[in-house]
C-alpha positions as CSV (number, residue, x, y, z in Angstrom):
1,K,0.0,0.0,0.0
2,Y,1.5,3.3,-1.1
3,I,0.6,7.0,-1.3
4,I,2.5,9.0,-3.8
5,F,2.3,12.8,-3.5
6,G,3.1,15.2,-6.3
7,E,2.6,18.8,-7.3
8,E,0.3,19.8,-10.1
9,I,1.7,18.9,-13.5
10,S,4.3,16.6,-11.8
11,G,2.9,13.7,-13.9
12,K,0.8,11.9,-11.3
13,T,-1.9,10.7,-13.7
14,T,0.6,9.6,-16.3
15,L,2.6,7.7,-13.7
16,L,-0.6,5.9,-12.6
17,H,-1.4,4.9,-16.2
18,M,2.1,3.6,-16.8
19,L,1.9,1.6,-13.6
20,Q,-1.3,0.1,-14.8
21,I,0.3,-1.0,-18.1
22,K,3.3,-2.5,-16.3
23,F,1.2,-4.4,-13.7
24,N,-1.1,-5.8,-16.5
25,E,2.0,-6.9,-18.5
26,K,3.1,-8.9,-15.4
27,G,-0.3,-10.7,-15.2
28,L,-1.7,-8.6,-12.3
29,M,-5.3,-7.3,-12.3
30,T,-5.6,-3.5,-11.9
31,L,-8.4,-1.1,-11.7
32,L,-7.8,2.7,-12.0
33,I,-10.4,5.0,-10.5
34,N,-10.6,8.8,-10.4
35,F,-11.7,10.1,-7.0
36,E,-13.2,13.1,-8.6
37,N,-16.2,10.9,-9.2
38,I,-16.5,9.4,-5.7
39,K,-19.3,10.8,-3.6
40,F,-20.0,7.9,-1.3
41,G,-18.2,6.4,1.7
42,N,-20.4,3.3,1.8
43,Y,-18.6,0.2,0.4
44,N,-21.7,-1.2,-1.4
45,Q,-22.1,2.0,-3.4
46,F,-18.4,2.3,-3.9
47,E,-18.3,-1.3,-5.2
48,K,-21.0,-0.4,-7.9
49,I,-18.7,2.4,-9.2
50,L,-15.7,0.0,-9.2
51,S,-17.8,-2.6,-11.1
52,K,-18.8,-0.1,-13.7
53,C,-15.1,1.1,-14.1
54,F,-13.9,-2.5,-14.3
55,K,-16.2,-3.3,-17.2
56,E,-15.3,-0.1,-19.0
57,Q,-11.5,-0.7,-18.6
58,Y,-11.6,-4.3,-19.6
59,G,-14.1,-3.9,-22.4
60,L,-16.8,-6.1,-20.8
61,N,-20.4,-5.6,-21.9
62,N,-21.8,-8.6,-20.1
63,N,-24.0,-7.4,-17.2
64,D,-23.7,-10.8,-15.6
65,V,-20.0,-10.2,-14.8
66,D,-19.7,-10.5,-11.1
67,F,-17.0,-8.0,-10.0
68,K,-17.4,-9.1,-6.3
69,S,-16.4,-12.7,-7.2
70,I,-13.5,-11.5,-9.5
71,L,-12.2,-9.4,-6.6
72,K,-12.6,-12.2,-4.1
73,N,-10.8,-14.8,-6.3
74,N,-8.0,-12.4,-7.2
75,S,-7.5,-10.4,-4.0
76,E,-3.8,-11.1,-3.8
77,H,-3.2,-10.1,-7.4
78,F,-5.6,-7.2,-7.5
79,I,-4.3,-3.6,-7.3
80,L,-6.6,-0.6,-6.8
81,L,-5.1,2.5,-8.4
82,I,-6.5,5.7,-7.1
83,D,-6.0,9.1,-8.9
84,N,-6.8,12.5,-7.5
85,F,-7.3,11.5,-3.9
86,D,-7.2,15.2,-3.1
87,E,-10.5,15.7,-5.1
88,L,-12.4,13.3,-2.8
89,I,-15.7,15.1,-2.1
90,I,-15.9,13.6,1.4
91,K,-14.3,16.4,3.5
92,Q,-15.3,15.9,7.1
93,N,-12.6,14.1,9.0
94,K,-15.1,11.6,10.6
95,H,-16.4,10.4,7.2
96,K,-12.9,10.6,5.5
97,I,-11.5,8.3,8.2
98,Q,-14.4,5.8,7.7
99,F,-13.7,5.9,4.0
100,I,-10.0,5.2,4.4
101,K,-10.8,2.4,6.8
102,M,-13.2,0.9,4.2
103,L,-10.4,0.9,1.6
104,N,-8.0,-0.8,4.1
105,D,-10.5,-3.5,5.0
106,N,-11.4,-4.5,1.5
107,F,-8.3,-4.1,-0.6
108,K,-4.9,-5.6,0.0
109,N,-3.0,-3.7,-2.7
110,I,-3.6,0.1,-3.1
111,I,-1.6,2.8,-4.8
112,I,-2.9,6.3,-4.2
113,L,-1.8,9.4,-6.1
114,S,-2.6,12.8,-4.5
115,D,-1.7,16.5,-4.6
116,D,1.1,17.4,-2.2
117,F,-1.0,19.6,0.0
118,V,-2.8,16.4,1.3
119,E,0.6,15.4,2.7
120,I,0.4,18.3,5.1
121,E,-3.1,17.3,6.2
122,I,-2.0,13.7,6.8
123,M,1.0,14.7,8.8
124,T,-0.8,17.2,11.0
125,K,-4.0,15.1,11.7
126,E,-3.1,12.2,13.9
127,V,-6.4,10.3,13.4
128,I,-5.9,10.2,9.6
129,K,-2.2,9.4,9.9
130,K,-3.1,6.5,12.2
131,E,-5.6,5.0,9.7
132,L,-2.9,5.2,7.0
133,D,-0.3,3.4,9.3
134,G,0.2,0.5,6.8
135,F,0.9,2.8,3.9
136,S,4.4,3.8,2.6
137,F,4.7,7.5,1.5
138,Y,6.6,8.7,-1.5
139,K,6.9,12.0,-3.4
140,I,7.5,12.7,-7.1
141,K,10.7,14.7,-7.4
142,E,11.6,17.2,-10.2
143,Y,13.9,15.9,-12.9
144,G,17.6,16.4,-12.2
145,H,20.4,16.7,-14.8
146,K,20.5,13.0,-15.7
147,L,16.8,12.6,-16.3
148,R,16.6,15.8,-18.3
149,D,19.5,14.5,-20.4
150,I,17.4,11.3,-21.1
151,I,14.4,13.4,-22.3
152,I,16.6,15.6,-24.4
153,E,18.3,12.6,-26.0
154,K,14.9,11.1,-26.8
155,W,13.8,14.4,-28.4
156,V,17.0,14.8,-30.4
157,T,17.0,11.2,-31.7
158,L,13.2,11.1,-32.5
159,G,13.0,9.4,-35.9
160,V,16.7,9.3,-36.5
161,E,17.9,7.1,-33.6
162,H,19.5,4.6,-36.0
163,Y,21.3,7.2,-38.1
164,I,22.6,10.0,-35.8
165,E,26.3,9.8,-35.0
166,D,27.5,10.0,-31.4
167,N,29.4,13.2,-31.9
168,D,26.4,14.9,-33.6
169,L,24.2,13.6,-30.8
170,F,26.4,15.0,-28.0
171,E,26.8,18.3,-29.8
172,K,23.0,18.8,-30.1
173,K,22.4,17.6,-26.6
174,D,25.0,20.1,-25.2
175,R,23.5,23.0,-27.1
176,I,19.9,22.3,-26.0
177,T,21.1,21.5,-22.4
178,K,22.8,24.8,-22.2
179,I,19.7,26.7,-23.3
180,I,17.4,24.8,-20.9
181,N,19.8,25.2,-18.0
182,N,19.9,28.9,-18.6
183,I,16.1,29.1,-18.7
184,I,15.7,27.0,-15.6
185,G,18.3,29.0,-13.7
186,T,18.5,28.5,-10.0
187,K,15.1,26.8,-9.5
188,F,13.4,29.4,-11.7
189,I,11.2,26.7,-13.4
190,Q,10.1,23.4,-12.0
191,T,11.8,20.6,-13.9
192,Y,9.0,18.1,-14.3
193,P,8.7,16.4,-17.7
194,F,5.8,18.6,-18.8
195,Y,7.8,21.8,-18.5
196,I,10.9,20.2,-20.1
197,I,8.9,19.2,-23.1
198,V,7.3,22.7,-23.4
199,L,10.8,24.2,-23.4
200,L,12.0,21.7,-26.0
201,Q,9.0,22.5,-28.2
202,Q,9.7,26.2,-28.0
203,I,13.4,25.8,-28.6
204,E,12.7,23.8,-31.8
205,S,9.8,25.9,-33.0
206,G,12.0,28.1,-34.9
207,I,14.3,29.4,-32.2
208,S,12.3,32.5,-33.1
209,F,13.2,33.7,-29.7
210,N,16.9,33.3,-30.5
211,L,17.3,32.2,-26.9
212,D,20.3,34.2,-25.9
213,G,20.9,37.1,-23.7
214,S,17.9,39.4,-23.2
215,A,15.7,37.1,-25.3
216,Y,15.3,35.0,-22.1
217,A,13.1,37.8,-20.7
218,E,11.0,37.6,-23.8
219,F,10.8,33.8,-23.4
220,Y,9.6,34.0,-19.8
221,N,7.1,36.7,-20.9
222,Y,5.9,34.4,-23.7
223,I,5.4,31.4,-21.2
224,I,3.4,33.7,-18.9
225,N,1.2,35.0,-21.8
226,E,0.7,31.5,-23.1
227,S,-0.5,30.5,-19.6
228,M,-2.9,33.4,-19.5
229,G,-4.2,32.6,-22.9
230,K,-4.9,29.0,-21.9
231,A,-6.9,30.3,-18.9
232,N,-9.0,32.3,-21.4
233,I,-7.6,35.7,-20.3
234,K,-8.2,38.1,-23.2
235,P,-5.3,39.9,-25.0
236,D,-6.7,43.3,-23.9
237,E,-6.5,42.2,-20.2
238,L,-2.8,41.2,-20.3
239,D,-1.6,44.7,-19.2
240,F,-3.9,44.5,-16.2
241,Y,-2.7,41.1,-15.1
242,H,1.0,41.9,-15.7
243,T,0.6,45.1,-13.6
244,Y,-1.5,43.3,-11.0
245,L,1.0,40.4,-10.6
246,S,4.0,42.8,-10.3
247,F,2.1,44.7,-7.5
248,V,1.4,41.4,-5.6
249,A,5.0,40.2,-6.1
250,Y,6.4,43.5,-4.7
251,K,4.2,43.1,-1.6
252,F,5.5,39.6,-1.1
253,F,9.0,40.9,-1.5
254,T,8.7,43.8,0.9
255,K,7.1,41.5,3.5
256,G,9.8,38.9,3.0
257,V,7.4,36.0,2.4
258,K,6.7,33.5,-0.4
259,E,3.3,32.5,0.8
260,V,0.4,34.5,2.4
261,D,-3.0,33.6,3.8
262,K,-6.3,34.6,2.1
263,E,-6.9,37.6,4.4
264,Y,-3.6,39.2,3.5
265,I,-4.0,38.5,-0.3
266,E,-7.4,40.1,-0.1
267,E,-5.8,43.2,1.6
268,I,-3.3,43.4,-1.3
269,H,-6.1,43.1,-3.8
270,E,-8.1,46.0,-2.1
271,E,-5.0,48.1,-2.0
272,Y,-4.4,47.5,-5.8
273,C,-8.1,48.4,-6.5
274,L,-7.8,51.7,-4.7
275,K,-4.6,52.6,-6.4
276,Y,-5.2,51.3,-10.0
277,H,-8.4,49.6,-11.1
278,K,-11.2,47.8,-9.3
279,R,-11.7,44.2,-10.2
280,N,-13.6,41.3,-8.5
281,F,-11.2,39.3,-6.3
282,N,-12.7,35.9,-7.1
283,D,-12.7,36.5,-10.9
284,V,-9.0,37.6,-10.9
285,Y,-7.8,34.7,-8.7
286,N,-9.8,32.1,-10.5
287,N,-8.1,33.1,-13.7
288,L,-4.6,33.3,-12.1
289,I,-5.0,29.9,-10.5
290,K,-6.3,28.4,-13.7
291,A,-3.3,29.9,-15.5
292,R,-1.0,28.3,-12.8
293,L,0.5,31.7,-12.1
294,I,-0.8,31.7,-8.6
295,K,-1.2,28.6,-6.5
296,E,-3.7,28.1,-3.7
297,T,-3.0,25.4,-1.1
298,S,-5.3,25.1,2.0
299,N,-6.2,28.9,1.8
300,A,-2.5,29.8,1.4
301,F,-1.5,31.7,-1.7
302,S,1.9,31.7,-3.5
303,F,3.3,32.2,-6.9
304,G,3.1,29.1,-9.2
305,Q,6.8,29.0,-9.9
306,N,9.9,30.8,-8.7
307,Y,10.6,32.5,-12.1
308,I,7.1,34.1,-12.0
309,Y,7.9,35.7,-8.6
310,Y,11.4,36.9,-9.7
311,F,10.0,38.1,-13.0
312,Y,7.3,40.3,-11.5
313,V,9.3,41.6,-8.5
314,A,12.0,42.7,-11.0
315,K,9.3,44.2,-13.3
316,Y,7.8,46.3,-10.5
317,L,11.3,47.6,-9.5
318,S,12.1,48.3,-13.1
319,D,8.8,50.1,-13.8
320,N,9.0,52.3,-10.7
321,A,12.8,52.9,-10.2
322,E,12.9,56.3,-11.9
323,R,10.1,57.9,-10.0
324,D,10.5,56.3,-6.6
325,N,13.5,56.9,-4.3
326,I,12.5,54.0,-2.0
327,I,12.6,51.6,-5.0
328,R,16.1,52.8,-5.9
329,E,17.2,52.3,-2.3
330,Q,15.8,48.8,-2.3
331,I,17.7,48.0,-5.5
332,D,20.9,49.2,-3.8
333,M,20.1,47.0,-0.8
334,L,19.7,44.0,-3.1
335,I,23.1,44.7,-4.7
336,E,24.6,44.8,-1.2
337,R,23.1,41.4,-0.5
338,L,23.7,39.5,-3.7
339,Y,25.0,36.6,-1.6
340,R,21.3,35.6,-1.3
341,I,20.3,33.5,-4.3
342,E,16.8,35.1,-4.3
343,F,18.2,38.7,-4.5
344,A,20.8,37.7,-7.2
345,N,18.0,36.2,-9.2
346,I,15.8,39.3,-8.9
347,I,18.7,41.4,-10.1
348,I,19.2,39.1,-13.1
349,F,15.6,39.5,-14.1
350,F,15.9,43.3,-13.4
351,I,18.7,43.4,-16.0
352,H,16.5,41.5,-18.5
353,H,13.6,44.0,-18.2
354,S,15.5,47.1,-19.2
355,K,18.8,48.2,-20.7
356,A,18.6,51.6,-19.0
357,R,18.0,50.0,-15.7
358,A,20.9,47.6,-16.3
359,E,23.2,50.4,-17.1
360,S,22.1,52.3,-14.0
361,I,23.4,49.5,-11.7
362,V,26.4,48.1,-13.6
363,Y,29.0,50.3,-12.0
364,K,27.5,49.6,-8.5
365,I,27.9,45.9,-9.2
366,I,31.5,46.4,-10.5
367,E,32.3,48.3,-7.3
368,K,30.7,45.6,-5.2
369,A,32.9,43.0,-7.1
370,K,36.1,45.0,-6.3
371,N,35.2,45.2,-2.6
372,I,34.8,41.4,-2.1
373,F,38.6,40.8,-2.2
374,S,39.9,44.3,-1.6
375,N,43.4,43.3,-0.4
376,I,44.2,40.8,-3.2
377,G,44.7,40.9,-6.9
378,P,44.0,38.4,-9.7
379,T,46.0,35.1,-9.7
380,T,48.7,34.6,-12.3
381,L,49.1,30.9,-11.3
382,S,52.8,31.4,-11.1
383,K,55.2,29.0,-9.4
384,K,55.6,31.4,-6.6
385,E,51.8,31.6,-5.9
386,L,51.5,27.8,-6.1
387,L,54.7,27.0,-4.2
388,D,53.0,25.7,-1.0
389,I,50.4,23.8,-3.0
390,N,53.1,22.1,-5.2
391,K,55.1,21.1,-2.1
392,L,52.2,18.8,-1.1
393,I,53.3,16.4,-3.9
394,N,56.8,14.9,-3.8
395,E,56.3,12.3,-6.4
396,G,55.3,12.5,-10.1
397,L,51.6,12.5,-10.9
398,K,50.3,9.2,-12.2
399,I,47.9,9.6,-15.0
400,T,45.4,6.7,-15.4
401,M,43.0,6.3,-18.4
402,D,39.5,5.6,-17.4
403,S,37.8,2.8,-19.3
404,Q,34.4,4.6,-19.3
405,T,32.6,5.3,-22.5
406,P,31.7,9.0,-23.3
407,K,28.1,8.2,-22.3
408,E,29.1,6.5,-19.0
409,Y,31.4,9.5,-18.2
410,R,28.6,11.9,-19.0
411,D,26.1,10.0,-16.8
412,S,28.4,9.9,-13.8
413,E,29.1,13.7,-14.2
414,L,25.3,14.4,-14.4
415,E,24.7,12.3,-11.3
416,G,27.4,14.3,-9.5
417,K,25.6,17.6,-10.4
418,D,22.3,16.1,-9.2
419,S,23.8,15.3,-5.9
420,I,25.2,18.8,-5.5
421,N,21.9,20.4,-6.5
422,D,19.9,18.3,-4.0
423,S,22.2,19.6,-1.2
424,I,21.8,23.2,-2.3
425,A,18.0,22.9,-2.6
426,E,17.8,21.6,1.0
427,I,20.0,24.5,2.3
428,E,18.1,27.2,0.4
429,S,14.5,26.0,0.9
430,D,14.4,26.8,4.7
431,I,15.9,30.3,4.4
432,K,13.6,33.3,4.7
433,V,15.2,36.6,3.8
434,R,14.4,40.3,3.7
435,Y,16.1,42.9,1.5
436,D,16.8,45.1,4.5
437,E,18.4,42.3,6.7
438,E,21.7,43.0,8.4
439,I,24.6,42.4,6.0
440,I,26.4,39.2,6.7
441,D,30.2,39.0,7.2
442,L,31.0,36.3,4.7
443,D,33.4,33.5,5.1
444,I,35.6,32.0,2.4
445,F,32.7,30.0,0.9
446,G,30.3,32.9,1.2
447,K,32.7,35.2,-0.7
448,T,33.2,32.6,-3.4
449,N,29.5,32.2,-3.8
450,L,29.0,35.9,-4.0
451,S,31.7,36.4,-6.6
452,M,30.2,33.6,-8.7
453,K,26.8,35.4,-8.6
454,I,28.3,38.7,-9.5
455,M,30.2,37.1,-12.4
456,E,26.9,35.7,-13.6
457,I,25.1,39.0,-13.4
458,M,28.0,40.9,-15.2
459,G,28.1,38.2,-17.8
460,Q,24.3,38.6,-18.4
461,I,24.7,42.4,-18.8
462,A,27.5,41.8,-21.4
463,K,25.5,39.2,-23.3
464,N,22.2,41.0,-23.2
465,Y,23.5,44.3,-24.5
466,Y,26.7,43.4,-26.4
467,G,25.4,45.3,-29.5
468,S,24.5,48.5,-27.7
469,L,27.1,48.9,-25.0
470,P,30.0,51.2,-26.0
471,K,33.2,49.4,-26.6
472,T,35.0,51.0,-23.6
473,E,32.2,50.0,-21.2
474,K,32.1,46.5,-22.6
475,I,35.9,46.1,-22.2
476,T,35.6,47.4,-18.6
477,L,32.8,45.0,-17.8
478,L,34.5,42.0,-19.3
479,N,37.8,42.8,-17.7
480,E,36.2,43.2,-14.3
481,T,34.3,39.9,-14.7
482,I,37.5,38.0,-15.6
483,N,39.5,39.7,-12.9
484,L,36.9,38.9,-10.3
485,G,37.1,35.2,-11.2
486,L,40.9,35.2,-11.1
487,T,40.9,37.2,-7.8
488,N,38.5,34.7,-6.3
489,L,40.8,31.9,-7.3
490,H,43.9,33.7,-5.8
491,F,41.9,34.2,-2.6
492,F,41.1,30.4,-2.5
493,I,44.8,29.4,-3.2
494,K,46.1,31.7,-0.5
495,N,43.6,30.3,2.1
496,I,44.5,26.7,1.1
497,S,48.2,27.5,1.4
498,E,47.7,29.2,4.8
499,Y,45.6,26.5,6.4
500,K,47.0,23.4,4.6
501,D,48.6,22.0,7.8
502,M,45.2,22.3,9.6
503,L,43.5,20.7,6.6
504,I,46.0,17.8,6.6
505,K,45.3,17.0,10.3
506,E,41.5,17.2,9.7
507,I,41.6,14.8,6.8
508,E,43.9,12.4,8.8
509,E,41.4,12.5,11.7
510,L,38.6,11.8,9.3
511,D,40.5,8.8,7.9
512,K,40.9,7.4,11.4
513,K,37.2,7.7,12.1
514,I,36.3,6.0,8.9
515,G,39.0,3.3,9.7
516,D,40.3,3.0,6.1
517,K,43.0,0.4,6.5
518,Q,44.1,0.6,2.9
519,I,45.7,3.9,3.5
520,N,49.3,3.3,4.8
521,D,50.7,6.8,4.7
522,K,47.8,9.0,5.9
523,E,49.8,12.2,5.7
524,S,50.7,11.6,2.1
525,S,47.1,10.7,1.3
526,S,45.8,13.9,2.9
527,K,48.3,16.0,1.0
528,R,47.2,14.3,-2.3
529,T,43.6,15.0,-1.5
530,I,44.2,18.7,-0.9
531,F,46.3,18.9,-4.0
532,A,43.7,17.2,-6.2
533,F,40.9,19.4,-4.7
534,T,42.9,22.5,-5.5
535,L,43.5,21.3,-9.0
536,I,39.8,20.7,-9.6
537,I,38.9,24.2,-8.2
538,C,41.5,25.8,-10.5
539,F,40.0,24.1,-13.6
540,A,36.5,25.0,-12.4
541,F,37.3,28.7,-12.1
542,I,39.2,28.9,-15.4
543,K,36.3,27.2,-17.1
544,K,33.8,29.6,-15.5
């Protein structure tokens, strides 16, 4: 017995249909039922619905088919597949518990698919949790690098899988992967298959967006407009909804929240109506929820995806910066706190929205970059700089050729990226931040992260406006971006050199705790580890 939770568009229904096919292929008997249609908690009434669905799914027209006997004789090999458990009309806890008990008592094998907000209800209501004691709980995750690579390969090889050469395949996959990764950004867009396929369709549909530089802003705008169109929002209403969403996003931003209750969202709506244009609250939010731009979960409202929030906060700041001193001060505060991923992402979208706005902050960002490592210059990777690092190795390096195929190497590299991204997601998800928070004194890793973010922002400015930036400004921008990366690397090398003895002891202590008996000379092993780590970091910075 299993319950699988998933967000909207995570592929719950598709997963259930695939499971039904797989189980049937193995000779098991399955019945898929949509709980949108269930209005009764009584087993006899429920059984009538099951019997009807069974005949439909197995193409049986004979009214004499006894579903009860079939179920009784095949109880061990019968699997009840339940979709949209969250749509169950039975809402009162007392009756819901009775219904779950009825399922438990009459079916040995059950797989339930439900929206993820039901997970919160189950975990917080002990009586429901107790009734589901025999169930195992799972959650549908977003696609990481490896699974995205599989979808991209299937897309690229569609119809030519027997003819495309490996080099051509890898080249096309790399090009598409780079575009998709840029669009996805740092959790901008959820990476469920549906969204990946939408992105692939848009990339292929002419690359009319020429997805490079500032065209990314046009792309996000296109996705939002398409979502509004599918929700039957008329073209002449787009300006209202864009302005409205930017107003709401700005209120979230100033309050430092990603989710608000219904009372507060109604207050925001009333404030907008007084300032701009009066509209019916239910009409507006029914449309926005239908368009998946706003999400409602148990009377809590949030933006449907991160990129929607970033897009509209940046739009509000961009639209109001010239006439509002407070907005300009807030932008300056964001620049001072670019070590926060949320604020760095807002600035990236801010740059996309307007060339004039980008130019107004570029020198502030350059100045910020210079101040991160104020007492150190760019590395030259000279023997003198690397003297202490090179002393860690007394013997010649042994180069071994890995027997992996290019595909195997690529898969292992993607798995490594997924592992890193999962760790980052866990760290970031619990952080609530405000633009006016006290500025943090950053450690070595914080400064490295900040410099990477600033390099990304300066790189975006250079790419977005390469045709319109004067040559002198462009050279300054590119030089400062490169210098920042090399200065960051110099800072890292100096710290490793300074604290290498302490690092050697830490690694030796770790080896003792692990009890690795294969390591004879623990000091040499620790030194090789530090040297190899430094080598990897050097390559990573230069590649960046």
